[in-house]
C-alpha positions as CSV (number, residue, x, y, z in Angstrom):
1,M,4.8,38.6,-11.4
2,E,2.7,37.9,-14.7
3,H,3.7,35.2,-17.1
4,P,3.1,35.5,-20.9
5,Y,2.0,31.8,-21.4
6,L,1.0,29.3,-18.4
7,F,0.1,25.8,-20.1
8,F,-2.4,24.9,-17.4
9,V,-3.8,28.3,-17.5
10,K,-4.7,28.3,-21.1
11,L,-6.2,24.7,-20.9
12,F,-8.8,26.0,-17.9
13,E,-9.6,29.1,-20.4
14,M,-10.5,26.3,-23.2
15,I,-12.7,24.9,-20.5
16,G,-14.5,28.0,-19.4
17,F,-12.6,28.2,-16.0
18,G,-10.0,31.1,-17.1
19,H,-11.4,33.5,-14.6
20,F,-10.3,31.1,-11.9
21,A,-7.0,29.9,-13.1
22,H,-5.9,33.6,-13.8
23,A,-7.0,34.4,-10.4
24,N,-5.6,31.4,-8.8
25,V,-2.2,30.3,-10.5
26,H,-0.4,28.6,-7.7
27,V,-3.9,26.4,-7.1
28,V,-4.0,25.1,-10.5
29,Y,-0.2,24.3,-10.7
30,A,-0.7,22.8,-7.2
31,W,-3.3,20.2,-8.2
32,V,-0.8,19.5,-11.5
33,V,1.9,19.0,-8.7
34,M,-0.4,16.4,-6.4
35,A,-1.3,15.1,-9.9
36,I,2.3,14.1,-10.9
37,L,3.3,12.8,-7.5
38,I,-0.3,10.4,-7.5
39,I,1.0,9.2,-11.1
40,L,4.7,8.5,-10.3
41,G,3.9,6.7,-7.1
42,F,1.6,4.6,-8.6
43,L,3.6,3.6,-11.4
44,A,6.4,3.1,-8.6
45,G,4.1,0.8,-6.5
46,K,2.6,-1.0,-9.5
47,N,4.0,-4.4,-9.9
48,T,6.9,-4.0,-7.5
49,K,9.5,-6.3,-8.2
50,L,13.2,-7.5,-6.9
51,I,14.7,-5.9,-9.8
52,P,12.9,-2.3,-9.3
53,S,11.9,-0.6,-12.6
54,Q,13.8,2.9,-13.2
55,V,10.8,4.8,-11.2
56,Q,10.8,2.5,-8.6
57,N,14.1,2.6,-8.4
58,V,14.5,6.3,-8.1
59,F,11.4,6.4,-5.3
60,E,13.2,3.4,-3.4
61,V,16.6,5.6,-3.3
62,L,15.1,8.8,-2.4
63,V,12.5,7.7,0.2
64,S,15.2,5.5,1.8
65,G,17.7,8.2,2.2
66,L,15.3,10.5,3.9
67,E,14.1,7.7,6.2
68,E,17.6,6.9,7.1
69,F,18.3,10.4,7.4
70,M,15.3,11.2,9.6
71,I,15.8,7.9,12.2
72,G,19.3,8.9,12.3
73,V,18.2,11.9,13.8
74,T,15.1,11.5,15.8
75,G,15.6,7.6,16.5
76,E,13.0,4.9,16.1
77,K,10.5,6.9,18.0
78,G,10.4,9.7,15.0
79,R,9.4,6.5,12.5
80,W,5.9,7.1,12.6
81,I,6.2,11.1,11.7
82,F,8.3,10.0,8.2
83,P,5.2,9.8,5.9
84,L,4.4,13.2,6.9
85,V,7.4,14.9,6.3
86,A,8.6,12.8,3.5
87,T,5.4,13.6,1.7
88,I,5.7,17.4,2.4
89,F,10.0,17.6,0.8
90,L,8.3,15.4,-2.3
91,Y,5.3,17.9,-2.9
92,V,7.9,21.4,-2.1
93,F,10.6,19.8,-4.2
94,V,8.5,18.9,-7.3
95,S,6.7,22.3,-6.6
96,N,10.2,23.9,-6.9
97,L,11.2,22.0,-9.8
98,I,8.3,22.4,-12.0
99,G,9.0,26.2,-12.3
100,L,11.8,25.5,-14.7
101,V,9.5,24.1,-17.2
102,P,8.1,26.5,-20.0
103,G,4.6,27.2,-19.1
104,F,4.7,25.9,-15.7
105,F,4.3,27.9,-12.8
106,P,5.7,27.0,-9.2
107,P,3.2,26.8,-6.2
108,T,5.8,27.4,-3.8
109,A,6.6,31.1,-5.3
110,N,3.0,31.9,-4.0
111,L,3.0,32.8,-0.1
112,N,-0.6,31.0,0.1
113,T,1.1,27.7,-0.7
114,T,4.0,27.9,1.4
115,L,1.8,29.4,4.4
116,S,-0.4,26.4,3.9
117,I,2.3,24.0,4.6
118,A,3.9,25.7,7.6
119,L,0.6,25.7,9.1
120,I,0.2,22.0,8.6
121,V,3.8,21.4,10.2
122,V,4.1,23.5,13.3
123,P,0.5,23.2,15.0
124,F,1.5,18.9,14.3
125,T,4.5,19.5,16.1
126,H,2.2,20.5,19.0
127,I,0.0,17.2,18.3
128,V,3.3,15.4,18.5
129,G,4.4,17.2,21.9
130,I,1.0,16.2,23.4
131,K,1.2,12.6,22.5
132,Y,4.5,11.9,23.7
133,H,4.4,13.9,26.9
134,G,0.4,14.7,27.8
135,I,-0.4,17.7,29.6
136,K,3.4,17.8,30.7
137,Y,4.2,19.5,27.2
138,I,3.3,22.8,28.8
139,K,6.8,22.9,30.3
140,H,8.2,23.4,26.7
141,F,6.7,26.6,27.3
142,L,7.4,27.7,30.9
143,G,11.2,27.6,31.1
144,P,13.6,25.9,34.2
145,V,12.4,27.8,37.2
146,W,8.7,28.8,38.0
147,W,9.4,32.5,38.8
148,M,10.9,33.3,35.0
149,I,7.3,31.6,33.5
150,P,6.1,35.6,32.9
151,I,9.2,35.7,30.5
152,I,10.1,32.7,28.8
153,F,5.9,31.9,27.9
154,P,5.3,35.1,25.8
155,I,8.7,34.3,24.1
156,E,8.0,30.7,23.3
157,L,4.7,31.7,21.9
158,I,6.6,34.4,19.6
159,G,9.0,31.8,18.8
160,H,6.3,29.5,17.5
161,V,4.5,31.8,15.7
162,A,7.4,32.9,14.2
163,R,8.3,29.5,12.7
164,I,5.4,29.5,10.8
165,L,6.3,32.8,9.2
166,S,10.1,31.7,9.0
167,L,9.2,28.6,7.3
168,S,6.7,30.0,4.5
169,F,8.6,33.5,3.7
170,R,11.8,31.7,3.4
171,L,10.7,29.4,0.6
172,F,8.4,31.5,-0.7
173,G,11.4,34.3,-0.8
174,N,13.8,32.2,-2.6
175,M,11.4,30.4,-5.1
176,M,10.2,33.6,-6.1
177,G,13.4,35.6,-6.4
178,H,14.6,32.6,-8.8
179,E,11.2,33.1,-10.9
180,L,12.0,36.8,-11.0
181,V,15.5,36.6,-12.3
182,L,14.3,33.9,-14.9
183,G,11.5,36.2,-16.1
184,I,14.0,39.2,-16.4
185,L,16.8,37.1,-18.0
186,F,13.9,35.7,-20.7
187,G,13.0,39.5,-21.2
188,L,16.5,40.5,-22.1
189,A,18.1,37.1,-23.8
190,G,15.0,35.9,-25.5
191,L,15.6,33.0,-27.0
192,F,19.9,33.3,-26.6
193,F,19.9,30.9,-23.7
194,A,21.8,33.3,-21.1
195,P,18.6,32.0,-18.7
196,L,20.2,28.8,-19.0
197,P,22.8,28.9,-16.2
198,I,20.4,29.9,-13.8
199,M,17.9,27.6,-14.7
200,A,20.6,24.7,-14.3
201,L,21.0,26.4,-10.6
202,G,17.2,26.6,-10.3
203,I,17.7,22.5,-9.8
204,F,20.2,22.7,-7.3
205,V,18.1,25.7,-5.8
206,A,15.0,23.4,-5.6
207,L,16.6,20.9,-3.9
208,V,18.2,22.5,-1.5
209,Q,14.9,24.4,-0.3
210,A,12.9,21.5,-0.5
211,F,15.6,19.9,2.0
212,V,16.1,23.0,4.2
213,F,12.0,22.7,4.5
214,F,12.4,19.0,5.9
215,L,15.2,19.6,8.1
216,L,13.3,22.3,9.7
217,S,10.2,20.3,10.2
218,V,12.5,17.3,11.2
219,M,14.1,19.6,13.9
220,Y,10.9,21.0,15.5
221,L,8.9,17.8,15.6
222,I,12.5,16.8,17.8
223,S,11.9,19.3,19.9
224,A,8.5,18.6,20.6
225,I,9.5,14.9,21.1
226,E,12.4,15.9,23.6
227,E,11.8,16.6,27.3
228,A,11.7,20.0,28.4
229,H,14.8,21.3,30.5
C-alpha cells in the first residue's frame, strides 16, 4: 500500500537515499523501531534507582510481568530463553504501534519483517531442543513407535515448516489489514476523525498480536524442552 507521506522516507530523500527508502520502507522503519527501543532501554537503565523514574517503572512492570508469565509456563529451566522472547515481544509491539503515528509505517505490515522474526524463533527452538536432549531430540520427530516413523517424520517436518508460515503470515496479515482499513478510512473521511475509533482499536490489536507472537514462541520452546512421548 502506497502511503501519501512517510517522514523517514522523506528524510532519506533529503540525504540522497530516496530510492533505497522507497524500495525498503520496512527496513527504514525497522531501524527506527530499533533506535526507539535502544533509546528507551538506555533511559530505563540509566541511573537505576530504588524509586524508579517513569520510563524505568514502565519497563520494570512490562518486563517483570512477561517474565513471571513465561516462568509460570516453562518453569525455571526456561528463564535463560526469556531475553530472546521478551526482545521479540517488545520489537513486535513497538513495530505494530508506530503504524498508528501519522507519517510512520509498521515494519510488521511487511512479510519480509515477520518472516525474518519467524526464522529466528523456529530454528532456535531446535537449538534449545538439542541443548536439552542432545541427539535424543530426534525422538520429537519420530512418533511413539518405530513402525510409524515413515508417516510421522514427514508430518512433523511439514508441521515445523508450517510454524514459520503461521507466525509470519498471521502477524503480517493482521497488520497489513489494519493499515488498509486505516488508509481507506482516511481516504474517505479525511480530517473528519472517522478513523479515530479504528486507530484506538489499533492499540489493542498491536498489543494482542505482539502477545500472540510471544505466546506461540514460548509454546514452541516448551515443546522442544519437554521429553518426547
